[in-house]
C-alpha positions as CSV (number, residue, x, y, z in Angstrom):
1,M,121.9,-103.7,-145.9
2,Q,121.4,-102.9,-149.7
3,Q,120.9,-105.9,-151.7
4,M,122.6,-106.3,-155.2
5,P,120.5,-107.6,-158.0
6,Q,119.9,-111.5,-157.8
7,L,119.6,-114.0,-160.7
8,A,116.0,-114.4,-162.1
9,P,114.6,-117.7,-160.7
10,E,114.6,-120.4,-163.5
11,T,111.9,-122.9,-164.2
12,G,112.5,-126.5,-164.6
13,V,115.6,-126.6,-162.5
14,S,116.2,-130.2,-163.0
15,A,118.5,-131.5,-165.8
16,E,118.3,-134.9,-167.6
17,I,121.6,-136.6,-167.9
18,D,121.6,-139.5,-170.4
19,D,120.1,-142.8,-169.4
20,R,121.0,-143.7,-165.8
21,A,120.0,-146.8,-163.6
22,A,120.2,-144.8,-160.6
23,P,116.9,-142.6,-159.6
24,R,117.3,-138.9,-159.6
25,F,116.2,-136.6,-156.6
26,T,115.6,-132.9,-157.5
27,L,117.2,-130.4,-155.0
28,L,115.4,-127.5,-156.3
29,I,118.4,-124.8,-156.3
30,R,121.3,-125.6,-153.8
31,T,124.4,-123.8,-153.7
32,A,127.6,-125.8,-153.4
33,K,131.4,-125.7,-154.0
34,L,133.1,-127.1,-157.0
35,L,136.4,-128.1,-156.0
36,V,138.9,-128.4,-159.0
37,E,142.5,-129.2,-157.8
38,D,143.2,-126.8,-155.0
39,R,140.5,-124.2,-156.2
40,Q,137.0,-123.4,-155.1
41,Y,134.2,-122.5,-157.3
42,L,130.5,-121.5,-156.7
43,C,128.1,-123.7,-158.5
44,I,124.3,-124.7,-158.2
45,V,123.4,-128.3,-157.8
46,R,120.4,-129.1,-159.9
47,D,119.8,-132.8,-159.2
48,I,121.4,-135.6,-157.6
49,S,121.4,-139.3,-157.1
50,A,123.5,-142.0,-155.7
51,T,125.9,-142.1,-158.5
52,G,126.2,-138.5,-159.6
53,A,124.8,-135.0,-159.9
54,S,124.5,-132.3,-162.4
55,I,125.2,-128.7,-161.6
56,R,125.0,-125.1,-163.1
57,S,128.1,-122.9,-163.1
58,F,128.4,-119.4,-163.9
59,H,131.3,-120.0,-166.2
60,P,132.8,-122.9,-168.1
61,I,134.1,-125.5,-165.7
62,P,137.9,-125.2,-165.2
63,D,140.2,-127.8,-166.2
64,G,141.6,-130.2,-163.5
65,T,141.8,-133.9,-162.8
66,R,141.0,-133.7,-159.0
67,I,137.3,-132.8,-158.9
68,A,134.8,-132.9,-156.0
69,L,131.4,-131.3,-154.8
70,E,131.3,-129.8,-151.5
71,L,127.6,-129.5,-150.3
72,Q,126.3,-126.9,-147.8
73,N,126.7,-129.3,-144.9
74,G,130.6,-129.5,-145.5
75,E,130.6,-133.0,-147.1
76,Q,132.9,-133.5,-150.0
77,H,132.3,-136.1,-152.7
78,A,135.0,-136.9,-155.2
79,A,133.7,-137.0,-158.8
80,N,134.6,-137.3,-162.4
81,L,133.3,-134.9,-165.1
82,V,131.1,-136.8,-167.5
83,W,129.6,-134.2,-169.8
84,Q,129.7,-130.3,-170.2
85,N,127.7,-127.8,-172.1
86,D,128.6,-124.3,-171.7
87,A,128.1,-123.7,-167.9
88,E,126.1,-127.0,-167.3
89,A,127.9,-130.2,-166.3
90,G,127.1,-133.7,-165.1
91,F,129.5,-135.7,-162.7
92,E,129.8,-139.2,-161.6
93,F,130.8,-139.9,-157.8
94,H,133.7,-142.0,-157.1
95,T,131.7,-143.6,-154.4
96,P,127.8,-143.8,-154.3
97,I,126.0,-141.7,-151.9
98,D,122.9,-142.0,-149.7
99,V,120.6,-139.5,-151.4
100,D,118.0,-139.4,-148.5
101,E,120.6,-138.8,-145.9
102,I,122.3,-136.0,-148.2
103,V,118.8,-134.4,-148.4
104,L,117.9,-134.7,-145.0
105,G,121.1,-133.2,-144.0
106,L,121.0,-130.2,-146.3
107,S,117.7,-129.4,-144.7
108,D,119.6,-128.2,-141.6
109,Y,121.5,-125.6,-143.7
110,P,118.7,-123.8,-145.6
111,K,120.4,-120.3,-145.2
112,R,124.0,-120.9,-144.8
113,D,126.3,-118.8,-147.1
114,L,129.1,-120.6,-148.5
115,R,132.5,-119.4,-147.7
116,F,135.4,-119.6,-150.0
117,D,138.9,-119.6,-148.9
118,I,141.0,-116.8,-150.2
119,D,144.6,-115.8,-149.4
120,M,145.2,-112.5,-150.9
121,P,147.0,-109.1,-149.8
122,V,144.4,-106.3,-149.3
123,T,144.6,-102.7,-148.1
124,L,142.0,-101.6,-145.3
125,R,141.3,-98.0,-144.9
126,T,139.4,-96.8,-142.0
127,G,139.2,-93.5,-139.9
128,G,142.1,-92.0,-141.9
129,R,144.4,-95.0,-141.1
130,T,145.6,-97.4,-143.8
131,M,146.4,-101.0,-143.0
132,D,148.1,-103.9,-144.7
133,G,146.1,-107.3,-144.3
134,R,145.0,-110.6,-145.8
135,L,141.7,-111.5,-147.0
136,A,141.5,-115.1,-145.7
137,N,137.7,-116.1,-147.0
138,L,134.7,-114.6,-148.9
139,S,131.0,-115.3,-148.8
140,R,128.1,-113.1,-150.3
141,Q,127.6,-111.2,-147.0
142,G,131.0,-111.0,-145.4
143,G,134.5,-112.3,-144.9
144,N,137.6,-112.6,-142.7
145,V,140.6,-110.4,-142.8
146,V,144.0,-110.9,-140.8
147,C,145.9,-107.5,-140.0
148,S,148.4,-106.4,-137.4
149,G,146.3,-103.2,-136.6
150,T,143.5,-103.1,-134.0
151,L,139.9,-102.6,-135.3
152,A,137.0,-102.0,-132.8
153,I,133.6,-104.0,-133.0
154,D,131.1,-102.3,-135.4
155,Q,134.2,-100.0,-136.8
156,P,133.5,-99.2,-140.6
157,L,136.2,-99.9,-143.0
158,Q,136.8,-100.0,-146.7
159,I,138.8,-103.2,-148.3
160,E,140.7,-102.8,-151.4
161,G,142.7,-105.4,-153.3
162,A,143.6,-106.5,-157.0
163,S,140.5,-107.9,-158.8
164,L,138.2,-106.7,-155.8
165,P,135.4,-104.3,-156.4
166,D,135.3,-101.6,-153.6
167,I,133.9,-103.3,-150.5
168,E,132.7,-101.5,-147.5
169,A,132.3,-103.4,-144.2
170,R,131.9,-103.5,-140.5
171,V,133.6,-105.5,-138.0
172,R,131.3,-108.0,-136.4
173,W,133.8,-110.2,-134.3
174,R,137.6,-110.2,-133.6
175,G,140.3,-112.4,-132.1
176,D,143.9,-113.0,-132.4
177,G,144.3,-110.5,-135.2
178,Q,141.7,-111.8,-137.1
179,Y,138.4,-109.9,-137.8
180,G,134.9,-111.2,-139.1
181,L,133.5,-108.6,-141.4
182,I,129.9,-108.2,-142.6
183,F,129.6,-106.2,-145.9
184,D,127.4,-103.1,-146.5
185,T,126.3,-104.6,-149.9
186,T,125.7,-108.4,-150.4
187,F,127.0,-110.0,-153.5
188,S,124.5,-111.5,-155.9
189,L,125.4,-115.2,-156.6
190,S,126.5,-114.4,-160.2
191,N,128.8,-111.6,-159.0
192,L,130.2,-113.7,-156.2
193,A,131.0,-116.7,-158.5
194,M,132.8,-114.4,-161.0
195,L,134.7,-112.7,-158.3
196,V,136.0,-116.0,-156.9
197,R,136.9,-117.3,-160.3
198,S,138.9,-114.0,-160.9
199,L,140.6,-114.4,-157.7
200,N,141.4,-117.9,-158.2
201,A,142.9,-116.8,-161.7
202,R,144.9,-114.1,-160.0
203,T,146.4,-116.5,-157.4
204,S,147.2,-118.9,-159.9
205,E,149.0,-116.0,-161.9
206,I,151.0,-115.0,-158.8
207,A,152.1,-118.6,-157.9
208,G,153.2,-119.2,-161.5
209,G,155.3,-116.1,-161.7
210,Q,156.8,-117.1,-158.4
211,M,157.8,-120.4,-159.7
212,R,159.3,-118.6,-162.8
213,T,161.2,-116.2,-161.0
214,S,162.7,-118.6,-158.6
215,K,166.3,-119.8,-159.4
216,P,166.6,-123.5,-159.5
217,A,169.2,-124.9,-157.2
218,G,172.4,-126.4,-158.9
219,P,173.4,-130.0,-158.9
220,A,174.6,-131.1,-155.3
221,G,178.1,-130.0,-154.8
222,F,178.1,-127.5,-157.5
223,S,178.9,-123.9,-156.3
224,G,178.1,-122.0,-159.3
225,R,181.8,-121.0,-160.0
226,R,184.6,-122.5,-162.2
Protein backbone atom coordinates (compact mmCIF):
# COMPACT_ATOMS: atom_id res chain seq x y z
CA MET A 1 0.00 0.00 0.00
CA GLN A 2 1.43 3.36 -1.03
CA GLN A 3 1.96 5.74 1.90
CA MET A 4 1.04 9.38 1.41
CA PRO A 5 3.42 11.96 2.93
CA GLN A 6 3.01 12.33 6.69
CA LEU A 7 3.39 15.41 8.84
CA ALA A 8 6.90 15.96 10.13
CA PRO A 9 7.19 15.07 13.84
CA GLU A 10 7.18 18.03 16.16
CA THR A 11 9.33 18.62 19.18
CA GLY A 12 7.87 19.89 22.39
CA VAL A 13 4.41 18.49 21.82
CA SER A 14 3.06 19.60 25.21
CA ALA A 15 1.40 23.02 25.40
CA GLU A 16 1.13 25.29 28.40
CA ILE A 17 -2.37 26.52 29.23
CA ASP A 18 -2.32 29.42 31.68
CA ASP A 19 -1.94 28.64 35.39
CA ARG A 20 -3.83 25.53 36.44
CA ALA A 21 -4.27 23.83 39.77
CA ALA A 22 -4.62 20.38 38.18
CA PRO A 23 -1.37 18.66 37.07
CA ARG A 24 -0.96 18.01 33.37
CA PHE A 25 -0.04 14.70 31.81
CA THR A 26 1.64 14.75 28.41
CA LEU A 27 0.18 12.19 26.00
CA LEU A 28 2.84 12.62 23.31
CA ILE A 29 0.72 12.70 20.11
CA ARG A 30 -2.71 11.07 20.31
CA THR A 31 -5.28 11.46 17.57
CA ALA A 32 -8.84 12.12 18.70
CA LYS A 33 -12.18 13.39 17.46
CA LEU A 34 -13.30 16.90 18.19
CA LEU A 35 -17.10 16.84 18.24
CA VAL A 36 -18.76 20.17 17.50
CA GLU A 37 -22.55 20.02 17.43
CA ASP A 38 -23.25 16.96 15.23
CA ARG A 39 -19.98 17.18 13.28
CA GLN A 40 -16.73 15.27 13.77
CA TYR A 41 -13.23 16.64 13.18
CA LEU A 42 -9.74 15.16 13.47
CA CYS A 43 -7.42 16.63 16.09
CA ILE A 44 -4.36 15.71 18.16
CA VAL A 45 -4.53 15.77 21.95
CA ARG A 46 -1.27 17.32 23.12
CA ASP A 47 -1.73 17.17 26.88
CA ILE A 48 -4.51 16.40 29.30
CA SER A 49 -5.38 16.80 32.99
CA ALA A 50 -8.33 16.00 35.21
CA THR A 51 -9.93 19.32 34.29
CA GLY A 52 -9.07 19.90 30.64
CA ALA A 53 -6.91 19.32 27.59
CA SER A 54 -5.12 21.18 24.83
CA ILE A 55 -5.28 20.05 21.23
CA ARG A 56 -3.78 20.78 17.86
CA SER A 57 -6.17 20.92 14.94
CA PHE A 58 -5.39 21.15 11.22
CA HIS A 59 -7.71 24.14 10.71
CA PRO A 60 -9.46 26.76 12.87
CA ILE A 61 -11.87 25.31 15.43
CA PRO A 62 -15.41 25.37 14.01
CA ASP A 63 -18.07 27.42 15.77
CA GLY A 64 -20.49 25.59 18.03
CA THR A 65 -21.85 25.42 21.57
CA ARG A 66 -21.94 21.63 22.06
CA ILE A 67 -18.32 20.44 22.16
CA ALA A 68 -16.72 17.18 23.25
CA LEU A 69 -13.47 15.27 22.82
CA GLU A 70 -13.73 11.62 21.78
CA LEU A 71 -10.59 9.63 22.51
CA GLN A 72 -9.37 6.51 20.70
CA ASN A 73 -11.11 4.26 23.23
CA GLY A 74 -14.46 5.79 22.24
CA GLU A 75 -14.99 7.77 25.47
CA GLN A 76 -16.52 11.21 25.01
CA HIS A 77 -15.87 14.13 27.36
CA ALA A 78 -18.01 17.25 27.07
CA ALA A 79 -15.98 20.45 27.25
CA ASN A 80 -15.97 24.22 26.84
CA LEU A 81 -13.54 26.07 24.60
CA VAL A 82 -11.28 28.19 26.85
CA TRP A 83 -8.76 29.61 24.39
CA GLN A 84 -7.79 29.32 20.75
CA ASN A 85 -4.67 30.33 18.82
CA ASP A 86 -4.94 29.51 15.12
CA ALA A 87 -5.17 25.70 15.01
CA GLU A 88 -4.37 25.17 18.71
CA ALA A 89 -6.98 25.29 21.46
CA GLY A 90 -7.56 24.57 25.12
CA PHE A 91 -10.71 23.04 26.61
CA GLU A 92 -12.16 22.65 30.10
CA PHE A 93 -14.10 19.45 30.81
CA HIS A 94 -17.61 19.70 32.23
CA THR A 95 -16.79 16.82 34.59
CA PRO A 96 -13.28 16.01 35.94
CA ILE A 97 -11.74 12.82 34.52
CA ASP A 98 -9.36 10.20 35.90
CA VAL A 99 -6.18 10.88 33.92
CA ASP A 100 -4.42 7.67 34.97
CA GLU A 101 -7.40 5.60 33.87
CA ILE A 102 -7.58 7.45 30.56
CA VAL A 103 -3.89 6.95 29.81
CA LEU A 104 -3.98 3.26 30.71
CA GLY A 105 -7.06 2.81 28.56
CA LEU A 106 -5.47 4.52 25.57
CA SER A 107 -2.51 2.14 25.76
CA ASP A 108 -4.87 -0.60 24.53
CA TYR A 109 -5.42 1.31 21.27
CA PRO A 110 -1.92 2.18 20.04
CA LYS A 111 -2.66 1.76 16.33
CA ARG A 112 -6.41 2.16 16.12
CA ASP A 113 -7.47 4.38 13.23
CA LEU A 114 -10.27 6.80 13.97
CA ARG A 115 -13.35 6.43 11.80
CA PHE A 116 -15.44 9.46 10.93
CA ASP A 117 -19.14 9.07 10.28
CA ILE A 118 -19.94 10.32 6.80
CA ASP A 119 -23.25 10.04 4.99
CA MET A 120 -22.81 11.14 1.40
CA PRO A 121 -23.72 9.82 -2.05
CA VAL A 122 -20.89 8.31 -4.08
CA THR A 123 -20.43 6.56 -7.40
CA LEU A 124 -18.69 3.18 -7.45
CA ARG A 125 -16.94 2.03 -10.63
CA THR A 126 -15.69 -1.53 -11.02
CA GLY A 127 -15.26 -3.93 -13.91
CA GLY A 128 -17.07 -1.69 -16.36
CA ARG A 129 -20.05 -1.29 -14.02
CA THR A 130 -21.25 1.87 -12.34
CA MET A 131 -23.25 1.76 -9.11
CA ASP A 132 -24.74 4.36 -6.82
CA GLY A 133 -23.88 4.05 -3.16
CA ARG A 134 -23.39 5.96 0.08
CA LEU A 135 -20.15 6.42 1.97
CA ALA A 136 -20.98 5.62 5.60
CA ASN A 137 -17.63 6.28 7.28
CA LEU A 138 -14.03 7.09 6.51
CA SER A 139 -10.60 6.54 8.05
CA ARG A 140 -7.00 6.96 6.93
CA GLN A 141 -6.91 3.48 5.43
CA GLY A 142 -10.47 2.58 4.53
CA GLY A 143 -14.19 3.10 4.87
CA ASN A 144 -17.63 1.57 4.59
CA VAL A 145 -20.00 1.94 1.67
CA VAL A 146 -23.61 0.87 1.24
CA CYS A 147 -24.90 -0.03 -2.22
CA SER A 148 -27.56 -2.20 -3.83
CA GLY A 149 -25.10 -3.94 -6.16
CA THR A 150 -23.05 -7.03 -5.38
CA LEU A 151 -19.31 -6.83 -4.80
CA ALA A 152 -16.90 -9.70 -4.25
CA ILE A 153 -14.24 -9.95 -1.56
CA ASP A 154 -10.98 -8.36 -2.80
CA GLN A 155 -12.80 -6.77 -5.73
CA PRO A 156 -11.11 -3.52 -6.84
CA LEU A 157 -13.20 -0.41 -7.32
CA GLN A 158 -12.99 3.35 -7.65
CA ILE A 159 -14.96 5.73 -5.44
CA GLU A 160 -16.08 9.10 -6.78
CA GLY A 161 -17.99 11.83 -5.02
CA ALA A 162 -18.23 15.59 -4.54
CA SER A 163 -15.32 16.91 -2.43
CA LEU A 164 -13.64 13.48 -2.58
CA PRO A 165 -10.28 12.85 -4.25
CA ASP A 166 -10.04 9.85 -6.56
CA ILE A 167 -10.00 6.82 -4.26
CA GLU A 168 -9.09 3.31 -5.35
CA ALA A 169 -9.97 0.54 -2.94
CA ARG A 170 -10.63 -3.17 -2.48
CA VAL A 171 -13.41 -4.98 -0.66
CA ARG A 172 -12.31 -6.53 2.62
CA TRP A 173 -15.66 -7.72 4.01
CA ARG A 174 -19.34 -7.57 3.15
CA GLY A 175 -22.71 -8.09 4.77
CA ASP A 176 -26.33 -6.91 4.33
CA GLY A 177 -25.51 -4.57 1.46
CA GLN A 178 -22.63 -2.96 3.35
CA TYR A 179 -19.00 -3.31 2.29
CA GLY A 180 -15.81 -2.67 4.23
CA LEU A 181 -13.07 -1.23 2.03
CA ILE A 182 -9.32 -0.84 2.31
CA PHE A 183 -7.81 2.00 0.30
CA ASP A 184 -4.86 1.47 -2.02
CA THR A 185 -3.42 4.77 -0.73
CA THR A 186 -3.32 5.80 2.92
CA PHE A 187 -4.35 9.35 3.79
CA SER A 188 -1.95 11.43 5.84
CA LEU A 189 -3.40 12.92 9.02
CA SER A 190 -3.48 16.39 7.50
CA ASN A 191 -5.12 15.19 4.29
CA LEU A 192 -7.77 13.23 6.21
CA ALA A 193 -8.45 16.19 8.52
CA MET A 194 -8.98 18.59 5.64
CA LEU A 195 -11.11 16.06 3.77
CA VAL A 196 -13.37 15.49 6.79
CA ARG A 197 -13.69 19.25 7.24
CA SER A 198 -14.63 19.67 3.56
CA LEU A 199 -17.20 16.88 3.75
CA ASN A 200 -18.72 18.41 6.89
CA ALA A 201 -19.01 21.77 5.14
CA ARG A 202 -20.66 20.17 2.11
CA THR A 203 -23.11 18.26 4.30
CA SER A 204 -24.06 21.51 6.05
CA GLU A 205 -24.57 23.23 2.70
CA ILE A 206 -26.82 20.43 1.47
CA ALA A 207 -28.84 20.50 4.70
CA GLY A 208 -29.16 24.28 4.49
CA GLY A 209 -30.30 24.08 0.88
CA GLN A 210 -32.94 21.50 1.71
CA MET A 211 -34.29 23.73 4.49
CA ARG A 212 -34.46 26.75 2.16
CA THR A 213 -36.28 24.82 -0.58
CA SER A 214 -38.76 23.19 1.80
CA LYS A 215 -42.13 24.94 1.54
CA PRO A 216 -43.35 25.85 5.03
CA ALA A 217 -46.75 24.52 5.97
CA GLY A 218 -49.54 27.06 6.35
CA PRO A 219 -51.45 27.58 9.56
CA ALA A 220 -53.75 24.76 10.64
CA GLY A 221 -56.99 24.81 8.70
CA PHE A 222 -55.51 26.99 5.92
CA SER A 223 -55.82 25.36 2.51
CA GLY A 224 -53.89 27.96 0.53
CA ARG A 225 -56.98 28.98 -1.45
CA ARG A 226 -59.26 31.97 -1.10
